[in-house]
Backbone as a printed PyTorch tensor [residue, N CA C, xyz], in Angstrom:
tensor([[[  0.8290,  -1.1930,   0.0000],
         [  0.0000,   0.0000,   0.0000],
         [  0.8710,   1.2540,   0.0000]],

        [[  0.4070,   2.2390,  -0.7190],
         [  1.1190,   3.5090,  -0.7410],
         [  0.9270,   4.2220,   0.5850]],

        [[  1.9640,   4.8770,   1.0520],
         [  1.8940,   5.5920,   2.3270],
         [  2.3650,   7.0300,   2.1110]],

        [[  1.8130,   7.9230,   2.8760],
         [  2.2940,   9.2980,   2.8860],
         [  2.6730,   9.6180,   4.3120]],

        [[  3.2870,  10.7790,   4.5050],
         [  3.6710,  11.1290,   5.8750],
         [  2.4580,  11.3690,   6.7620]],

        [[  1.2800,  11.5380,   6.1520],
         [  0.0620,  11.7530,   6.9270],
         [ -0.8290,  10.5150,   6.9880]],

        [[ -0.3970,   9.4160,   6.3960],
         [ -1.2510,   8.2260,   6.2820],
         [ -1.8090,   7.7510,   7.6120]],

        [[ -1.0010,   7.7920,   8.6490],
         [ -1.4590,   7.2850,   9.9370],
         [ -2.3910,   8.2570,  10.6460]],

        [[ -2.3150,   9.5410,  10.2970],
         [ -3.0840,  10.5620,  10.9940],
         [ -4.3310,  10.9950,  10.2450]],

        [[ -4.3470,  10.7590,   8.9470],
         [ -5.3860,  11.3330,   8.0990],
         [ -6.3120,  10.2670,   7.5510]],

        [[ -7.5780,  10.4460,   7.8020],
         [ -8.5690,   9.4980,   7.2930],
         [ -8.6620,   9.5620,   5.7760]],

        [[ -8.3900,  10.7210,   5.1910],
         [ -8.4330,  10.8580,   3.7480],
         [ -7.2230,  10.1570,   3.1220]],

        [[ -6.0230,  10.4230,   3.6710],
         [ -4.8000,   9.8870,   3.0800],
         [ -4.6760,   8.3840,   3.2690]],

        [[ -5.2390,   7.8470,   4.3270],
         [ -5.0770,   6.4260,   4.5930],
         [ -5.8480,   5.5570,   3.6150]],

        [[ -6.8630,   6.1070,   2.9730],
         [ -7.6040,   5.3030,   1.9970],
         [ -7.7870,   6.0170,   0.6670]],

        [[ -6.8730,   6.8890,   0.3330],
         [ -7.0160,   7.6720,  -0.8960],
         [ -7.0070,   6.8090,  -2.1320]],

        [[ -6.3670,   5.6790,  -2.0750],
         [ -6.2960,   4.8200,  -3.2530],
         [ -7.5600,   3.9790,  -3.4040]],

        [[ -8.3890,   3.9030,  -2.3820],
         [ -9.6530,   3.1750,  -2.4770],
         [-10.7300,   3.9940,  -3.1630]],

        [[-10.7610,   5.2860,  -2.8600],
         [-11.7470,   6.1700,  -3.4680],
         [-11.2510,   7.5950,  -3.3640]],

        [[-11.7060,   8.3990,  -4.2750],
         [-11.3570,   9.8140,  -4.2190],
         [-12.4430,  10.5010,  -3.4090]],

        [[-12.0680,  11.1790,  -2.3290],
         [-13.0810,  11.8030,  -1.4690],
         [-13.6810,  13.0530,  -2.1090]],

        [[-14.8930,  13.3530,  -1.7260],
         [-15.5230,  14.5950,  -2.1310],
         [-14.8840,  15.7380,  -1.3580]],

        [[-14.9310,  16.9170,  -1.9330],
         [-14.3790,  18.0900,  -1.2620],
         [-15.0270,  18.2580,   0.1030]],

        [[-16.3270,  18.0370,   0.1730],
         [-17.0470,  18.2120,   1.4430],
         [-16.5220,  17.2650,   2.5220]],

        [[-16.1100,  16.0630,   2.1370],
         [-15.5620,  15.1170,   3.1110],
         [-14.2230,  15.6110,   3.6550]],

        [[-13.3900,  16.1070,   2.7620],
         [-12.0760,  16.6150,   3.1760],
         [-12.2520,  17.8370,   4.0700]],

        [[-13.1690,  18.7230,   3.7130],
         [-13.4170,  19.9220,   4.5110],
         [-13.9260,  19.5380,   5.9000]],

        [[-14.8350,  18.5990,   5.9600],
         [-15.3670,  18.1570,   7.2560],
         [-14.2630,  17.5850,   8.1390]],

        [[-13.3920,  16.7820,   7.5630],
         [-12.2670,  16.2320,   8.3300],
         [-11.3340,  17.3460,   8.8070]],

        [[-11.0830,  18.3170,   7.9390],
         [-10.2200,  19.4400,   8.3200],
         [-10.8440,  20.2380,   9.4630]],

        [[-12.1440,  20.4550,   9.3960],
         [-12.8290,  21.1860,  10.4700],
         [-12.7690,  20.4330,  11.7950]],

        [[-12.6530,  19.1110,  11.7120],
         [-12.5560,  18.2800,  12.9140],
         [-11.1130,  18.0720,  13.3600]],

        [[-10.1820,  18.8100,  12.7650],
         [ -8.8000,  18.7830,  13.2260],
         [ -7.8850,  17.7770,  12.5560]],

        [[ -8.2970,  17.2140,  11.4490],
         [ -7.4610,  16.2410,  10.7350],
         [ -6.3490,  16.9870,   9.9850]],

        [[ -5.1190,  16.8250,  10.4400],
         [ -3.9860,  17.5380,   9.8460],
         [ -3.7510,  17.1710,   8.3880]],

        [[ -3.9790,  15.9170,   8.0420],
         [ -3.8150,  15.4960,   6.6550],
         [ -4.8040,  16.1660,   5.7440]],

        [[ -6.0330,  16.3220,   6.1970],
         [ -7.0600,  16.9890,   5.4020],
         [ -6.7220,  18.4710,   5.2250]],

        [[ -6.2060,  19.0940,   6.2740],
         [ -5.7840,  20.4980,   6.1840],
         [ -4.6550,  20.6250,   5.1600]],

        [[ -3.7220,  19.6940,   5.2010],
         [ -2.6130,  19.6800,   4.2370],
         [ -3.1470,  19.5790,   2.8050]],

        [[ -4.0890,  18.6930,   2.5830],
         [ -4.6760,  18.5200,   1.2460],
         [ -5.3340,  19.8170,   0.7780]],

        [[ -6.0850,  20.4630,   1.6490],
         [ -6.7460,  21.7150,   1.2780],
         [ -5.7230,  22.7970,   0.9450]],

        [[ -4.6390,  22.8480,   1.6870],
         [ -3.5940,  23.8390,   1.3930],
         [ -2.9410,  23.5740,   0.0430]],

        [[ -2.7310,  22.3160,  -0.2840],
         [ -2.1650,  21.9720,  -1.5910],
         [ -3.1460,  22.3240,  -2.7120]],

        [[ -4.4140,  22.0930,  -2.4830],
         [ -5.4400,  22.4760,  -3.4610],
         [ -5.4290,  23.9890,  -3.6500]],

        [[ -5.3030,  24.7210,  -2.5560],
         [ -5.2670,  26.1880,  -2.6300],
         [ -4.0860,  26.6650,  -3.4690]],

        [[ -2.9610,  25.9980,  -3.3550],
         [ -1.7890,  26.3750,  -4.1600],
         [ -2.0690,  26.1710,  -5.6470]],

        [[ -2.7380,  25.0830,  -5.9820],
         [ -3.0600,  24.8140,  -7.3830],
         [ -4.0960,  25.8040,  -7.9120]],

        [[ -5.0950,  26.1010,  -7.0950],
         [ -6.1030,  27.0920,  -7.4990],
         [ -5.4390,  28.4420,  -7.7480]],

        [[ -4.5350,  28.8360,  -6.8620],
         [ -3.8970,  30.1410,  -7.0020],
         [ -3.0350,  30.2210,  -8.2590]],

        [[ -2.3790,  29.1240,  -8.6490],
         [ -1.5920,  29.1300,  -9.8930],
         [ -2.4770,  29.4460, -11.0830]],

        [[ -3.6380,  28.8260, -11.1340],
         [ -4.5550,  29.0630, -12.2570],
         [ -5.1600,  30.4610, -12.2010]],

        [[ -5.4750,  30.9150, -10.9950],
         [ -6.0440,  32.2620, -10.8600],
         [ -5.0590,  33.3370, -11.2830]],

        [[ -3.7740,  33.1340, -11.0100],
         [ -2.7590,  34.1050, -11.4380],
         [ -2.8310,  34.2790, -12.9510]],

        [[ -2.8930,  33.1610, -13.6690],
         [ -2.9760,  33.2370, -15.1340],
         [ -4.2420,  33.9660, -15.5770]],

        [[ -5.3660,  33.6330, -14.9510],
         [ -6.6340,  34.2570, -15.3380],
         [ -6.6710,  35.7480, -15.0060]],

        [[ -6.1540,  36.1150, -13.8580],
         [ -6.1330,  37.5320, -13.4690],
         [ -5.2190,  38.3100, -14.4080]],

        [[ -4.0560,  37.7440, -14.7490],
         [ -3.1590,  38.4190, -15.6910],
         [ -3.8110,  38.5810, -17.0650]],

        [[ -4.5610,  37.5900, -17.4780],
         [ -5.1580,  37.5930, -18.8140],
         [ -6.3670,  38.5210, -18.9200]],

        [[ -7.2480,  38.4710, -17.9220],
         [ -8.5250,  39.1860, -18.0290],
         [ -8.5980,  40.4980, -17.2530]],

        [[ -7.6870,  40.7430, -16.3170],
         [ -7.7050,  41.9660, -15.5120],
         [ -9.0910,  42.2270, -14.9080]],

        [[ -9.6100,  41.2910, -14.1210],
         [-10.9690,  41.4580, -13.5830],
         [-11.0270,  42.4760, -12.4510]],

        [[-12.2080,  42.9950, -12.2140],
         [-12.4140,  43.8860, -11.0670],
         [-12.5720,  43.0910,  -9.7880]],

        [[-12.9970,  41.8270,  -9.9240],
         [-13.2430,  40.9700,  -8.7770],
         [-13.1020,  39.5120,  -9.2170]],

        [[-12.5490,  38.6840,  -8.3410],
         [-12.5130,  37.2380,  -8.5670],
         [-13.4640,  36.6160,  -7.5490]],

        [[-14.4460,  35.8800,  -8.0580],
         [-15.4250,  35.2310,  -7.1850],
         [-15.2350,  33.7270,  -7.2950]],

        [[-14.9880,  33.0900,  -6.1630],
         [-14.8060,  31.6400,  -6.1180],
         [-16.1020,  31.0230,  -5.5990]],

        [[-16.5930,  30.0230,  -6.3180],
         [-17.8350,  29.3700,  -5.9290],
         [-17.6890,  27.8700,  -5.9190]],

        [[-18.7270,  27.1970,  -5.5030],
         [-18.7350,  25.7420,  -5.4860],
         [-18.4180,  25.1590,  -4.1130]],

        [[-18.1930,  23.8540,  -4.0970],
         [-17.9440,  23.1420,  -2.8390],
         [-16.7260,  23.6630,  -2.0880]],

        [[-15.7640,  24.1830,  -2.8220],
         [-14.5230,  24.6320,  -2.1900],
         [-14.7620,  25.8200,  -1.2540]],

        [[-15.8910,  26.4940,  -1.3930],
         [-16.2100,  27.6220,  -0.5120],
         [-16.2900,  27.2010,   0.9510]],

        [[-16.6540,  25.9630,   1.1950],
         [-16.7170,  25.4750,   2.5690],
         [-15.3410,  25.4200,   3.2240]],

        [[-14.2840,  25.4460,   2.4080],
         [-12.9180,  25.3860,   2.9170],
         [-12.2850,  26.7640,   3.0340]],

        [[-13.0900,  27.7980,   2.9440],
         [-12.5740,  29.1660,   2.9060],
         [-11.5850,  29.4600,   4.0260]],

        [[-11.8790,  29.0450,   5.2380],
         [-10.9950,  29.4000,   6.3570],
         [ -9.6260,  28.7390,   6.2390]],

        [[ -9.5370,  27.6680,   5.4680],
         [ -8.2700,  26.9670,   5.2980],
         [ -7.4830,  27.4430,   4.0790]],

        [[ -8.1740,  28.0110,   3.0900],
         [ -7.5020,  28.2940,   1.8220],
         [ -7.4770,  29.7580,   1.3950]],

        [[ -8.3070,  30.6030,   1.9680],
         [ -8.4290,  31.9710,   1.4460],
         [ -7.1330,  32.7650,   1.5400]],

        [[ -6.4270,  32.6760,   2.6420],
         [ -5.1940,  33.4570,   2.7750],
         [ -4.1150,  32.9610,   1.8180]],

        [[ -4.0440,  31.6540,   1.6080],
         [ -3.0530,  31.1000,   0.6820],
         [ -3.3390,  31.5950,  -0.7330]],

        [[ -4.5900,  31.5040,  -1.1400],
         [ -4.9570,  31.9370,  -2.4950],
         [ -4.7010,  33.4300,  -2.6710]],

        [[ -5.1680,  34.2350,  -1.7520],
         [ -4.9850,  35.6900,  -1.8700],
         [ -3.5110,  36.0750,  -1.8990]],

        [[ -2.7340,  35.5450,  -0.9770],
         [ -1.3110,  35.8800,  -0.9070],
         [ -0.5810,  35.4960,  -2.1880]],

        [[ -0.8280,  34.2810,  -2.6600],
         [ -0.1250,  33.8050,  -3.8550],
         [ -0.5580,  34.5540,  -5.1100]],

        [[ -1.8320,  34.8340,  -5.2410],
         [ -2.2940,  35.5640,  -6.4220],
         [ -1.7290,  36.9740,  -6.4150]],

        [[ -1.8520,  37.6640,  -5.3070],
         [ -1.3940,  39.0540,  -5.2440],
         [  0.1200,  39.1710,  -5.3580]],

        [[  0.8380,  38.1430,  -4.9870],
         [  2.2990,  38.1520,  -5.0880],
         [  2.7780,  37.8100,  -6.4990]],

        [[  2.0770,  36.9210,  -7.1830],
         [  2.5900,  36.3690,  -8.4370],
         [  2.0160,  36.9570,  -9.7200]],

        [[  1.0120,  37.8150,  -9.6330],
         [  0.5010,  38.4230, -10.8690],
         [  1.5650,  39.3370, -11.4630]],

        [[  1.5200,  39.4960, -12.7660],
         [  2.5590,  40.2580, -13.4480],
         [  2.3870,  41.7680, -13.3260]],

        [[  1.1650,  42.2230, -13.4540],
         [  0.9030,  43.6520, -13.4980],
         [  0.6020,  44.2150, -12.1130]],

        [[  1.1700,  45.3670, -11.8250],
         [  0.9020,  46.0250, -10.5390],
         [ -0.5560,  46.4460, -10.4040]],

        [[ -1.2060,  46.7390, -11.5290],
         [ -2.5840,  47.2380, -11.4600],
         [ -3.5770,  46.1570, -11.0390]],

        [[ -3.2060,  44.8820, -11.1140],
         [ -4.1190,  43.8240, -10.6870],
         [ -3.7190,  43.1940,  -9.3500]],

        [[ -2.6820,  43.7210,  -8.7300],
         [ -2.2260,  43.1630,  -7.4500],
         [ -3.2680,  43.2760,  -6.3440]],

        [[ -4.1210,  44.2400,  -6.4510],
         [ -5.1230,  44.4590,  -5.4100],
         [ -6.5040,  43.9360,  -5.8010]],

        [[ -6.5730,  43.1220,  -6.8300],
         [ -7.8570,  42.5570,  -7.2460],
         [ -8.4550,  41.7660,  -6.0860]],

        [[ -9.6590,  42.1230,  -5.6510],
         [-10.2600,  41.3900,  -4.5260],
         [-10.6310,  39.9630,  -4.9230]],

        [[-10.3910,  39.0490,  -4.0060],
         [-10.7630,  37.6470,  -4.2020],
         [-11.7770,  37.3070,  -3.1190]],

        [[-12.9690,  36.9340,  -3.5360],
         [-14.0640,  36.6460,  -2.6070],
         [-14.5830,  35.2310,  -2.8180]],

        [[-15.1970,  34.7080,  -1.7900],
         [-15.8620,  33.4150,  -1.8720],
         [-17.3610,  33.6630,  -1.9040]],

        [[-18.0230,  32.9960,  -2.8090],
         [-19.4580,  33.2010,  -2.9850],
         [-20.2260,  32.7760,  -1.7400]],

        [[-21.1550,  33.6170,  -1.2840],
         [-21.9850,  33.2140,  -0.1450],
         [-22.9540,  32.0900,  -0.5120]],

        [[-23.1090,  31.8350,  -1.8170],
         [-24.0100,  30.7810,  -2.2610],
         [-23.3260,  29.4240,  -2.3400]],

        [[-22.0100,  29.4020,  -2.1680],
         [-21.1950,  28.1830,  -2.1270],
         [-21.5590,  27.1960,  -3.2250]],

        [[-22.1180,  26.0550,  -2.8590],
         [-22.3960,  24.9940,  -3.8330],
         [-23.4900,  25.3720,  -4.8230]],

        [[-24.2840,  26.3640,  -4.4960],
         [-25.3800,  26.7620,  -5.3770],
         [-25.0050,  27.9130,  -6.3110]],

        [[-23.7690,  28.3810,  -6.2510],
         [-23.3820,  29.5700,  -7.0130],
         [-23.5160,  29.3770,  -8.5210]],

        [[-23.1480,  28.2110,  -9.0220],
         [-23.2540,  27.9680, -10.4650],
         [-24.7150,  27.9560, -10.8970]],

        [[-25.5490,  27.2690, -10.1400],
         [-26.9700,  27.2030, -10.4830],
         [-27.6140,  28.5890, -10.4170]],

        [[-27.2550,  29.3690,  -9.4170],
         [-27.8460,  30.7070,  -9.2870],
         [-27.3650,  31.6340, -10.3960]],

        [[-26.0870,  31.5290, -10.7500],
         [-25.5660,  32.3430, -11.8420],
         [-26.2030,  31.9890, -13.1680]],

        [[-26.3720,  30.7030, -13.4060],
         [-27.0270,  30.2520, -14.6420],
         [-28.4660,  30.7280, -14.7050]],

        [[-29.1530,  30.6160, -13.5950],
         [-30.5400,  31.0690, -13.5310],
         [-30.6410,  32.5640, -13.7910]],

        [[-29.7210,  33.3200, -13.2070],
         [-29.7250,  34.7660, -13.4130],
         [-29.5150,  35.1220, -14.8830]],

        [[-28.5930,  34.4240, -15.5480],
         [-28.3620,  34.6890, -16.9710],
         [-29.5770,  34.3500, -17.8230]],

        [[-30.2120,  33.2380, -17.5160],
         [-31.4060,  32.8280, -18.2620],
         [-32.5290,  33.8400, -18.0780]],

        [[-32.7680,  34.2290, -16.8340],
         [-33.8390,  35.2050, -16.5630],
         [-33.5290,  36.5500, -17.2120]],

        [[-32.2750,  36.9580, -17.1520],
         [-31.8910,  38.2140, -17.7830],
         [-32.1400,  38.1490, -19.2880]],

        [[-31.8090,  37.0360, -19.8840],
         [-32.0200,  36.8490, -21.3160],
         [-33.5000,  36.8570, -21.6580]],

        [[-34.3100,  36.1910, -20.8610],
         [-35.7570,  36.1440, -21.1010],
         [-36.3560,  37.5360, -21.0370]],

        [[-36.0230,  38.3080, -19.9920],
         [-36.6190,  39.6300, -19.8450],
         [-36.0890,  40.6180, -20.8730]],

        [[-34.8530,  40.4510, -21.3300],
         [-34.3370,  41.3360, -22.3810],
         [-35.0430,  41.0490, -23.7080]],

        [[-35.3720,  39.7990, -23.9880],
         [-36.0950,  39.4440, -25.2170],
         [-37.5010,  40.0410, -25.1910]],

        [[-38.1730,  39.9310, -24.0320],
         [-39.5330,  40.4620, -23.9220],
         [-39.5520,  41.9750, -24.0730]],

        [[-38.4900,  42.6560, -23.6580],
         [-38.4340,  44.1020, -23.7680],
         [-38.0430,  44.5240, -25.1780]],

        [[-37.5790,  43.5670, -25.9690],
         [-37.1530,  43.9010, -27.3330],
         [-35.7480,  44.4560, -27.3920]],

        [[-34.9810,  44.2000, -26.3630],
         [-33.5980,  44.7260, -26.3160],
         [-32.6620,  43.7710, -27.0070]]])
């Protein structure tokens, strides 16, 4: 069996090869003090921040909104993501781009899609 330095302490790492856990499972373990789960979330945050750096450099957004299941891990990952993005972006003008977590968490995609559909419907009815 494959072992990691957290295998004995982490419920996620000890059986990672049996199944891939849901984000919610890892977050719940981290909230209950599982050091291995916290480590996993921090590593995920590093990967998210690498991709966000590219997107922020490319699009120069006024705001970055993170949604989905990962929002439940905000207390474990927000500082890592913010620090890495603000440190590694190329342009000084985007260094202060705010990074927020959606209050809708897992429902953010569905709510955003619904908003776009409704906006489209009402714009058609108005003849716009």
